[in-house]
C-alpha positions in Angstrom: 119.9 119.2 111.6 121.4 120.4 114.9 124.6 118.7 115.9 123.7 115.4 114.4 125.9 114.0 111.6 124.2 114.4 108.2 122.7 111.3 106.6 124.5 112.2 103.3 127.5 114.5 103.0 128.8 115.3 99.5 132.1 117.2 99.2 133.7 118.5 96.0 131.8 116.1 93.7 133.2 116.4 90.1 132.0 114.4 87.1 134.2 114.5 84.0 133.8 112.9 80.6 136.6 112.3 78.0 136.8 115.1 75.5 139.3 113.8 73.0 143.1 114.4 72.7 143.4 113.4 76.4 141.2 116.2 77.6 138.2 116.2 79.9 134.9 118.0 80.1 133.6 118.7 83.6 129.8 118.1 83.6 129.6 118.7 87.4 132.4 120.6 89.2 133.1 120.9 92.9 129.5 120.4 94.2 129.2 120.1 97.9 126.1 119.7 100.1 124.6 117.6 102.9 121.2 116.2 103.8 120.0 115.5 107.3 117.7 112.7 108.3 114.1 113.7 107.6 115.1 116.7 105.6 113.9 117.7 102.1 116.6 119.4 100.0 115.6 120.9 96.7 118.1 120.8 93.8 117.1 123.3 91.1 118.4 124.8 87.9 117.8 124.8 84.1 118.1 121.6 82.0 121.7 120.7 81.6 122.8 122.2 85.0 124.0 118.9 86.3 121.1 118.0 88.6 120.4 114.5 87.2 124.1 113.7 86.8 124.7 114.5 90.4 121.9 112.1 91.4 123.2 109.3 89.1 126.7 109.6 90.5 125.3 109.1 94.1 123.4 106.0 92.9 126.5 104.6 91.1 124.5 104.7 87.8 126.8 106.7 85.5 127.9 104.2 82.9 129.3 106.6 80.3 132.6 105.1 78.9 135.6 106.6 80.6 133.6 108.8 83.0 135.7 110.0 85.9 134.0 110.7 89.2 136.0 112.3 92.0 135.3 113.9 95.4 133.4 112.3 98.3 129.8 111.3 99.0 129.5 109.6 102.4 126.2 108.0 103.3 126.0 107.2 107.0 129.8 107.5 107.0 130.2 105.0 104.1 131.9 106.3 101.0 129.7 105.9 97.9 132.2 107.1 95.2 134.1 104.1 94.0 132.1 101.6 96.1 132.2 98.2 94.6 129.1 97.0 92.7 128.1 94.3 95.1 128.0 96.7 98.1 126.3 99.4 96.0 123.6 97.0 94.9 123.0 96.2 98.6 122.4 99.9 99.3 120.6 100.8 96.2 116.8 100.2 96.6 117.1 99.2 100.3 118.9 102.3 101.8 118.9 104.8 98.9 116.2 104.7 96.3 115.4 106.9 93.3 112.3 108.0 91.5 113.4 108.4 87.9 112.3 111.2 85.7 110.2 109.2 83.3 108.6 106.1 84.7 107.6 104.9 81.2 111.2 104.5 80.2 112.5 103.7 83.7 110.3 100.6 84.0 110.7 97.7 81.7 107.7 97.3 79.3 107.8 93.5 79.2 106.9 92.9 82.9 103.9 94.0 84.9 104.0 96.7 87.5 103.5 94.2 90.2 106.3 91.9 89.0 108.8 94.8 89.0 107.9 95.9 92.5 107.9 92.3 93.8 111.4 91.8 92.4 112.8 94.8 94.3 111.2 93.7 97.6 112.5 90.1 97.2 116.0 91.3 96.3 116.3 93.1 99.7 113.8 91.4 102.0 113.3 87.8 102.9 109.8 87.4 101.7 108.0 84.7 99.8 106.4 85.5 96.4 103.0 85.8 98.1 104.4 88.0 100.9 106.1 90.3 98.3 102.9 90.6 96.3 100.9 91.4 99.4 103.4 94.2 100.2 103.2 95.4 96.6 99.4 95.7 96.7 99.6 97.4 100.1 102.1 100.0 98.7 100.0 100.7 95.6 97.0 101.2 97.8 98.9 103.6 100.1 100.0 105.5 97.0 96.3 106.0 96.1 96.2 103.6 93.1 92.6 102.5 92.5 92.0 98.7 92.6 95.7 98.1 93.4 95.5 94.3 93.0 94.3 94.7 89.4 96.9 97.5 88.7 99.7 95.2 89.9 98.8 92.9 87.0 99.1 95.6 84.4 102.0 96.7 82.2 103.4 100.3 82.4 101.8 101.3 79.1 98.3 100.3 80.4 98.5 102.9 83.2 98.1 106.7 83.0 101.2 108.9 83.6 100.0 109.8 87.1 99.5 106.1 88.0 102.8 105.1 86.6 104.5 107.8 88.7 102.7 106.4 91.8 103.8 102.9 90.9 107.4 104.2 90.6 107.1 105.8 94.0 105.7 102.6 95.4 108.7 100.8 94.1 111.1 103.4 95.5 109.5 103.1 99.0 109.1 99.3 99.0 112.1 98.8 101.3 111.6 101.9 103.4 114.8 103.8 102.2 116.4 106.3 104.5 117.2 108.5 101.5 115.0 109.1 98.5 116.2 110.8 95.4 113.2 112.2 93.4 114.3 113.3 89.9 111.6 115.6 88.5 108.8 113.4 90.0 106.0 115.8 88.8 107.2 116.5 85.3 104.4 116.3 82.6 101.7 115.7 85.3 98.7 117.9 85.7 98.5 120.2 88.7 96.1 118.0 90.6 98.3 114.9 90.3 101.4 117.0 91.0 99.9 118.2 94.3 99.1 114.6 95.2 102.7 113.4 94.4 104.2 116.2 96.5 101.9 115.3 99.4 103.2 111.7 99.1 106.8 112.9 99.5 105.8 114.9 102.6 104.1 111.9 104.0 107.2 109.8 103.4 109.2 112.2 105.5 106.5 112.3 108.2 105.7 108.6 108.4 109.1 107.1 107.7 111.6 109.8 108.7 113.2 109.6 105.3 115.3 112.3 103.7 114.5 113.5 100.2 116.7 115.0 97.5 114.1 116.7 95.3 115.4 117.5 91.8 113.3 120.0 89.9 113.3 123.1 87.7 110.0 124.3 89.3 110.6 126.9 91.9 107.0 126.8 93.0 107.4 123.1 93.9 110.5 123.9 95.9 108.8 126.7 97.8 106.0 124.4 98.8 108.1 121.4 99.7 111.7 121.9 100.6 113.5 122.8 103.8 116.7 123.9 102.0 117.5 124.7 98.4 120.6 124.4 96.3 120.8 126.2 92.9 123.0 124.6 90.2 124.3 126.5 87.2 126.5 125.0 84.5 127.5 122.2 86.8 128.5 124.4 89.8 126.7 125.6 92.9 125.4 129.2 92.4 123.6 129.5 95.7 122.3 127.4 98.6 120.5 128.0 101.9 117.2 127.7 103.8 114.4 127.9 101.2 112.6 130.7 103.0 115.7 132.8 103.2 116.8 132.1 99.6 113.3 133.0 98.3 113.0 136.1 100.4 116.6 137.4 99.8 118.2 135.7 96.7 121.9 136.7 96.5 122.8 135.4 93.1 121.4 137.0 89.9 120.6 133.6 88.5 118.5 132.6 91.5 116.7 135.9 91.3 116.1 135.3 87.6 114.6 131.9 88.3 112.3 133.4 91.0 111.3 136.2 88.6 110.0 133.7 86.1 107.3 132.6 88.5 103.9 134.4 88.0 103.1 136.6 91.0 100.4 135.4 93.3 99.3 138.9 94.3 98.9 142.2 92.4 98.7 142.8 88.7 99.9 140.0 86.4 102.6 141.2 84.0 101.9 140.9 80.3 105.2 139.1 79.9 107.3 137.4 82.5 111.0 138.4 82.8 113.4 136.0 81.3 117.1 135.2 81.6 118.8 136.2 78.4 120.9 133.7 76.5 121.5 130.1 77.3 123.7 128.0 79.7 127.2 127.5 78.3 128.4 124.3 76.7 130.2 122.4 79.5 133.3 122.2 77.2 133.2 126.0 76.8 132.5 127.1 80.3 134.1 130.5 81.0 137.2 130.8 83.2 135.5 133.2 85.5 131.9 133.2 86.8 130.0 130.8 84.5 126.9 133.0 84.6 128.8 136.2 83.6 127.8 136.1 79.8 124.1 136.2 80.8 124.4 138.5 83.8 123.2 142.1 83.7 125.5 143.0 86.6 128.8 141.4 85.3 132.0 143.5 85.6 135.7 143.0 85.7 135.7 141.2 89.0 133.6 138.4 87.5 136.6 137.3 85.4 137.8 135.2 88.3 135.7 132.2 89.4 133.9 133.2 92.6 134.2 131.1 95.7 131.1 130.0 97.6 130.9 132.4 100.6 128.4 132.9 103.4 125.8 135.6 102.9 122.4 136.5 104.4 121.6 136.4 108.1 124.4 135.1 110.3 124.2 131.4 111.0 121.4 130.6 108.5 123.7 128.7 106.2 123.0 130.7 103.1 126.0 130.9 100.7 126.5 132.3 97.2 129.1 132.1 94.5 128.9 135.8 93.4 131.0 138.9 94.0 128.0 141.2 94.4 127.2 140.6 98.1 130.9 140.9 99.1 131.1 144.2 97.3 128.0 145.5 99.1 126.0 145.6 95.9 122.6 144.1 96.6 120.4 143.0 93.7 118.0 145.6 92.4 114.5 145.4 93.9 113.0 144.3 90.6 115.2 141.1 90.8 115.5 140.5 94.5 
């Protein structure tokens, strides 16, 4: 990113839900990151780690009763947290767009694909109905949808999963957003369609200079696509840094465990892939110390205090980890790292 100000800068984002008796449950706690123009940042972690909640907070789409969102998220210097609905609607779709996890449920079933894309275009661009439809057909064609004019007249259930995902991407790109949030855009798609969707995201960066926040649990997708990666665990940042450095030298046992779950490309294939024992903690029962300690094979007394996110790895590369092992000079064993 150089010395340029980041396109999006998030600081200490915390999302809390009412827990009864005046208490609160923190779903996301103290998350900080930035995205530069034209950058692809991967946000990874198991289901329930807070990835989608982080994205929904940025989009102003958390509607849970009593939800409390604190911290800062500045887009081009404008604060998004607490932004009034009218100004958020002006940004949403035009400047910041989102590809939702399941296009079958994200799209309304009672309107055609074309009508839904047309509506977004006309909400943010001064185009006639005919002009909006021409733009819709062009977008569907660019997304590789066969016979795009006919597809525009179909309902979501009449398209395959891959074509629905392409239509969702077409809608997200319809107003040339500067920031695209892609929430599990390749989930439940076969590997061929998955590769095509990832290529579309790279083309978006190349052709439009857009930044992408790519949310996924697939470390292979991250390795192939992302410039930098942030690992979430139990709503907190476990590790972040350049993707190449993080994959080559993971500093957190959780990151190493995620990487170990990928089948090796070279050498003998193991009969059984390693797995991380246990399950993520209930947000209401998160440990006082390191949230990963109950599942960590290297936990010890020092882990009873919540670790701060500190720099690690090569000087100046931006890699940071919330773990005491690197500061203690205890690198991860070779079988993990």
